[in-house]
N, C-alpha and C positions, 0 to 999 in steps of 0.2 A: 507352121507348127507343127510337125506331126504327131498324132497321139498315142500314147502305149495304151494297148489289148492288154497288158498281161497281169492275170490275176492271181496268179503263183501264190498269193502272198494268203488268198481268204479259201485255198483248198485245204480239206484237212485231208491226212497221210490211213490211207484203210487199210492199208494191208500188213498184215505181220510178217516180220522176222524169220529163217527158217527153225530158230531154237525154241520161238511162242509156234509155232505151228507144230514141233516137234512135243509140244508141254498138252495144248490140246488132242494129237492121237491118245497120247499114256490118257491122260483123262477119261477119254472116249475109250477106249478095251477095259479103264476101269471100272466104267458103267456113272459115268458123270453128265448128268442135264448139259445144256449147253444153260442154261443158266446160271449153273455153275462154275463152267468156263470160264464166264463171263466173266462173273464176279471172282474169282480166282484171277487173268491179268489184267483186271482195270478195263472191259473193254462191254462198248455196247454190245451183245447178245443178236443182230444182227450183223456187224461184224464177222463173229462165230459161226451162223450161219454160213455166214460167205463162203467164208476159207472151207467147210465142209462140205457143200456139196459144186461148191465152184472155182476152186486148185489143186489142178491135177497134183503140186506137190505135194499132197493129204492122200491123195488117192495110189498114190508108189507106198509113202506109208502104213496107209490104215486099208488092205486088201474089203475088208466087211464092210467098210462105205459103197 
């Protein structure tokens, strides 16, 4: 019998949708901190940092990064 190597049930979804990315940009433009933004979105600050520094979509919205 073949074993299943499917592990999608244990993976936590890290990426934010376009709406939440827009919120990040708006709050960054208001001078809010990463920790503040994370609290407002109910996310880990590391997730917010990931989207700020590595997400091309945020770079399009916010050219000051």
